N, C-alpha and C positions, 0 to 999 in steps of 0.2 A: 830224692827220697820221698818228698811229699807227693810228687806226681805218681810214682810207682805204687805207693800205698793207696792213693785215691783211686787209681785205675783198678787196682785189685778189689777194692770194696765195691765199686760200681759194677764190675763184672760178676762178682760173687753173689750180689743181690739182684742182679738182672734189672738194674735201674735204668730207666729211660732218660738219657742225658737232657733231652729237650724239657721234660717235666721238671727235672732237678734245677736246670738253669732258670726256668720260669719261677720256681719257688724261691730261688735265691735272688731274683730280680736282676739277673745278668743275661747276656746273650749266650746262645749255645756255643758260638765260636770262642767266646771268652772262657767258658767252662772247658772246652776242648783244649785250649792252650794250657790250662792248669793240668789237665790229665796228661798231656804230652810233654810237659815240662818247658814249653816255650815261654811261659809266663808264670811268675810266682804270685800266689794270692797274698794280699795284705794280711796282717795279723787279724784284723776284724773280720775280713772275708773268711779266713780260715776258721774262725770261731763259728761263723754262720754255717759253713760247710759241715763242721763237726756236729752242730745242733741238728742239721738236716739228717745226717747219718746216725745221729743219736750215739755219738762216741765221745770220749774224752779228747779234747783238742791236743793234749800232749802225745797222743798216739802218733800224730804226724811228725813230731819233732824229736821223738825219742829214738836214739840210735839202735836200740834193740828191737826185737819183734815180739816181746812179751805181751800177751793178751791182758796183762794186769793194767795196761793203759787203755783198755776198752771198758766202757761201762758194762756192768754186770748183765744188763738186759740184752746186750748184743754180742756176747762172746761167741755165741754159736751162729755163724753166718751161713745158715742152711738155706736150702732152696725155697722153703716156705716162709722165710722171714718177711714180715710186713712192717714197713716203716710209715711214719706219718709226717705231715707237714710240720716244720719247726714250731714249737709251741709259742715262741715269741712273735710269730707273724700273724697269729690268729686271735680274734676276739674270743673271750670266754664268758659264759654266763654262770653265776653262782648256782649252787644246788637248789636254792629257793627261788631262783630266777628273778631276784630283786636287785642284784648287782651285776653290772657289765664291766668287764676289764678290757681295755682297749690298748693295743700296742702303741708305744710312743715312737714317733719317727722324727727325724730332723729335717726341717725345711732349709737345707743348706746350699741348694743349687746343684747338688749332685743327683745324678740319674738313679743311683741305687741307694736305698735307705737301709740302715742297719738298725732294726728294732733292738733296744737294749733293756727295756723294762715295760711295765704296763701301768696304767692309771685307771682307777675304778670309779664308776659313777652309778647312781641309782638308775635302774632300767627304765623307770617311768619317764625319764627325760627324753627317751627315744621312742616313745609311743608314736605310731604312725609310720615308722621306718619299716619298709617291706623286708629289707635284708640287713639285719643288724651286723652281720659279718662284714658288711661293706663300710662300716665306720672306720675313721682314721683319726689319730691325734697327731698333729704336727707341732713341733717346737719352732717358733720363728727365730731365725738367727740373724735377721737383718732389721735395722730400725726402719720405721715408716713403711712397712710392707703395705699396709693400707691404713686409712684414717683410724686413729685411736689405738693402733696395734703397736706394741713396743717389743723390743728384743726380749726373747725368752718367754713371751706370752704363749699360751697353749691354744691352738686352733682345733676345735672339735668339728669334724666335718664328715660328710657321707657322700658316696658316689651319687651323682645327679640322677642316674637311672634307677636308684634304689629308694627314692623318696619323691614325694609330690612337690613340684616346683611352683612357686607363686611369683608374680611379677615383682621385680626389684629384689629378689633374693640375691644375696652376695655369693658369687661363684668364683672359685679359684682354679687355676691350673697348678700342677705340682711338678717340679722338675728344674732343669737348669735355668729356664726362663719363666719363672712363676709370674703369673699376672692375675689381676683382680678384675672381674666383670660384674655387671648386674644383669640378671636374667629378665627377658621380656618376651611375651608371646601375644600375638594379635592374630586371631583366626588361625591359619595354618603356618604362619611365619614365626619362627623362633629366632631370637637374636640375643647375643651376648654384647652388652654395651660397655665400652671402655670410656668411662666418663672423663678421663684425662685427655684422651685422643680419639675422637669419634671415627677417624679414618681406620682405626684398628678394630672397629666393631666386627663381630663374627656372626654370620648366618649359620645356624646349626640345625641338625635333624636328630631324631631320637637315637640313631645308631652312634652318634658322636658323643652323647651325654655321658657315657661311661668314662670318658677322658677327663671329666671335670668333677669338682667336688663342691657341694653346697656347704657353706659355713653355717653350722648350727649355733654355736656360741664360742666365746673366747674366755679362757680362764686367765685373768690378768696376773702378770708377774709370777708365773708358776715357779 
């Protein structure tokens, strides 16, 4: 039932599956499995799908086909319908541009993050950031992720290609094997230093920087 309704919505709105998968943080093949019924999305993933499609998640699980389970803004699935990226995955600036709301993600070792709320900060804290939409807020779920960081501390970071890097900035990777490095540049050489194990140092170029995040600050015991 979920697969058939999902397929119908995607076709009726002329949604590009690759774009949808990217917005959800999953592979196109995984989305395809949801559509064909080869794989059932988890409850949290179904919520993300519903947010992307801007519909009530109950629409997927309700036995009937009543459109009362659709949000009022999307009851007409006409050809000209325009959908937007899920609000929970995007940074938002207040009307006065003095407050920036950043999605909260879990640093749980999973490849896919499920933003479930936002936390707000004064915009002035991020002056100098070229692309404020590149900001991320991670909740640490493991003790001793790096020095002085405790479980449930909040890591405010930004993609390394969206800010100016200085020597010995703290850099993290995010994903199943999250690691901490220190950035160092000498002439044309860029290096990520693993202070615990120098053999794991990484030479890096500008194209690779988007895969890493610069730690701006940590909110303790969030």
